N, C-alpha and C positions, 0 to 999 in steps of 0.2 A: 528645653523640651520633656515634657512628663512621660514617662512610660512605664510600663511594668516592670518592678525590678526582679520579681520573682521571674520572668520570663526571660529578661538579661541574665541572671544567674543560670538557668537553664542552660542557657545557649552558651554559655560559656566552657561548658563540658565538652563541645563541638570545637571550639575554636577561641580566638582571641576577639574583643569588644573593645571598642575605644570610641569616644565621645569627640569630633573632631568638626569644627565650623557648624556647631549646632547639629549634626547629624551623626546616628550612629552607624559604625563601619564594623561589619562583623567579617572576618577572616578564617574561613574554616581550618582544620588543622590539616586537612588533605584539599586540595588545591582541585577544584572540578575541572576536567575538560568536556569544554560546551558542546563538540564536536562529535565527542564519544559516549558521552553519559546518557542515559536513556529516561534517567528519573532524577530530577536534580531539586533540591528541596532550598529555596530562598526565603529566609524571614524578612519581611517588609515590616522594618523596623521605623522607616521614616515616612509611612504612609498613615493618615489618619481617616476615622470614619465620622463623617459630619451626619447627625441626625436631624431631621426636621419634621415634626409630628404635631397633632393637633386637626381639629374638625375642619381646618380651612388651608391644610396643608397642600392637600391636591391642586383646587382651584390656587393657590397662591402659587404653586412651581410652577402651573401652566401658563402663569402670566409673567414669568421670569425665565426659565430654561429654553433653550434652543429645542430640546427634544418634544414630542406630543407625550404628554402625561397620561391619555389612555391607552398607551401602549407599554409601560410600564406595569407590570402586574406580578404577580408572588411569584411566576414562572419565568419572566422576561426583563431583563433591564437595558439601560442604553449607556453610552457613552455619549455625553453631553457637555454642554458650557453653559456658562452665565457671562452674559455680556453688558457692557455699559449703553448709554443711551446712543453713542455713536457708534455701535456695532462691534465693538473691539472687544474679545474676549480676555475677562477676568481669572476665570479658572477653567480647567475639565475636568470632567469626575465620569466616574462610573455611578452609576443611580440604581438603586434596588428598592422595592416595596418589601417590607417585612414586618409582618403583624401590625398591620395598619399603620405605619412608619416610612418613612422613606429614608435611604441611607446612602450617602454620598462618600465614595471611598476616592481620596486625592493624596498627592505628597503633602505632607504635615506642613511645611513653610507656607502653603498655599492657603490652607483652612482658614487661618484667622483673616484673611484678606476676602475670603468668598462669604466666612460668616458675616462680617462687617456689612460687606455689600446686599446681602441678602437680608440682615435688619431693618437697614434703613428704609426698606419697603413692606415689612412686615408689620408697621406700627399700627395698623387696621386690622390687620387679619389674626385669628384665633390660631396662632402657630407658635412652635417653639423651637428653636434653632441652638444646638448644643453640641459640644464635641464630646465624644465617648471613646475615645481611644484607650481609656486607659481600663474599660470593661470588656472591650472586642478588640481581641488581638487576630493578625492574620500571616498566613505564610504563602508564598506562591510555591506551586507545582508545576515543572517543565519537564517536558520530553514524550518521547513515542510510547514509553510505559505508564505514563501518569493516568490514562483512562484505567486500564487494566489495574492497577495498583490501587487505586482510590475505590475501584468495583469491591476489589477484595477487601480490602479495609474497614468500607462502611457499608459493605452489603446492598448497595444501591449503584443504579445507572447513572454516570455523572453527566450532568448536562451538556447539552452542543452550544455552539458558540451564540452568546449573549444572554445565554438563560441559566437561571440557578436551580438549585434544588437544597432541601433542608434533611438533615439527618441527626435526630435527637438532640444535639446542643451545637452541631457545626453548619453552616451555610457552606455552599460550594457554588461558585460562577465560575463559568469560562469566559476568558474574554479574548477579543478578537485576535484574529493572526493564523497564518498556516500552520504554525508551530503549535502543538496541544498545550496549554497552560490554563491553568485553574488558581483562583483564591480562594482558600480554605479560612473562615472566619469563625469564632469564637471564644469562649473564655479560656483561661489557662490552661485547666485541665483537660478541656477537649482537645487543645492544638498540642501538647504535651504528647497525650495517648497517640494521636495521628502522626506526629513526626516521629515517634517512636516504631509505631508500625512500618511506617514507609521504610524508615531505615533497613528491617527485617526484609523489604521486598528489593532491596539493592538502591535505596536511594542514597543521594549523595549532596551533603549540606553544600550550597554556594554562595556566593557572597550577591547582596542586592544589585551589583553592577550587573550581574549577568540576567537580572531582570529586566535592567535597562537596554540591554544589547537585544533583548527580543520584542520590545517595545519599539526600536529603531528600525527594526526590521519589519515591522507590522505597520509602520509609519503611522504609530499613534503618541501625539503629541501632548506632553502634559505640561501645561502653563506653570510656571514658578514664579516667586516675587518679581525677579529682574524682566521678564517678559509678559507679565502681567499687563493688560489693556494698550499693548502693542499691534495685536495682529487681529485681524478678521478670522468668522471660523473658515472660510474658504482658504484662506493662507495656509492655515493648517491643516487642510484637507478634513475638516469635520464630516463635511456631506457626504464624503467618500464611505465613513464610517456610520452612517445613517443616524448621525448625530443632531443633525437639523430637520424640521419638519416644516416645509414651506405650504403647508396647508391648515393648519392648527390655527391661524389667528394670532393675535397681536401679544408680544412679549418683549420686555425690553431689550431694544437695539433692533427689533424686527425689522421695521423701515428699511434700514441701512443693509441688512443682510441680504432681505428680499430683493432690492435693486440691484446688488451685485451680481445675485445669483439670474436674474433674469436680463440684465443689460450688459453682464459682463463680469468676469473674476475676478480681474486686475493682475496685477504683474507678477504679484511675488508667490513663491512657489515652494512648496513644501520638498525638500530633497535629501537623501542619504550621501555623504560623502566622506572621503577619509582624507586623514592628514598624520604626517607624522608625529612623535610624541615629543619632538624638540620642544613642545610647546602644548602645555594641557589647557583644554579647552573644557568651559563650564557653561551653564545655562545663562544667558544673557551676554556672552560673549560675542562682539563684533567681528567677523570675519573681512579680513581685508585682503585685495588684489595685489600683485605685483607690485603696482604703482602707490600703495597704502591706501587705496578708495574702500569705502565699506561695500561689501558686494552681498553680505547678509548677515544672519544672527542665530546663534547656537540656542537649539532647545533642549538638547539631550546630548548626553557624549557615552560614548564607551570604551576604555582603552586595552587594546591588544597587548598584553605583556609579551607575548611569542612573538608576534610578527613586527611588534616595535610599532603600531600604528594605531588612531584613534578613531572610531566612527562616531559621526556626527550626524545629529537630525537637526537640520538648518530650515529656517524661511530665506531663501534668496530674493534679493530686491531687482 
């Protein structure tokens, strides 16, 4: 994994960072309490920006993604997916339009898979598909005081759900969910300045694991390598997040996805369940019942060390 070493060094002043299983683990010096902290700062060290640019980029993505590209504007983004020909989701992501290029935000391990999948369809289009995470860094802002704090720090009104705004060298977009959450993206100097200002407004550094917890609460399913090409958009509740257009026309896998929508969504269902921490679950792990028969697969997990339970976002069979 490649990442900006200067940002890693900066965060080291606020906690420990280690590389484990090809992922960065940031553990803040002061452990944040998610229930009581009104302003949490979560470095999104294991997320990547994939840039799609070129004169044909909009037309190309319209024929590949589940969302309608007409609704992706400089002010509004989408949670969406790219499917294979069988209608199975290869990757999920947030997509935004910035300076005539499209930026897709997704977990780092899934980015090369999505890049390769898109490139096989891009041979006859004037598009470029590249990873830009060494230049664009992101932090997550969480909590009831996040809107107020961003307003004071940036001097602008933060965007509402699924929308984005731009402030000098920073992009700010709000992700879906009942809890206020924003992703702030920019170069290293812009991110460091924002981080330090948010600390003055009682911001508390937190782990990326906390970000996963709020994704689970919002039923936002992020597909990772072990869960790629296994589930349809309906199985991971993508239509409920307005991530699938059923009126825009053809895209890869569209026929299967539309058939499921109009004829029946299938038996698989996205669910939030809890387990004790005797066994640690990770994305791609299979859930077994008391008879050791498969009943589902884990998409995301969050460990509550206080309650000694693990919250799982799963697809039940």
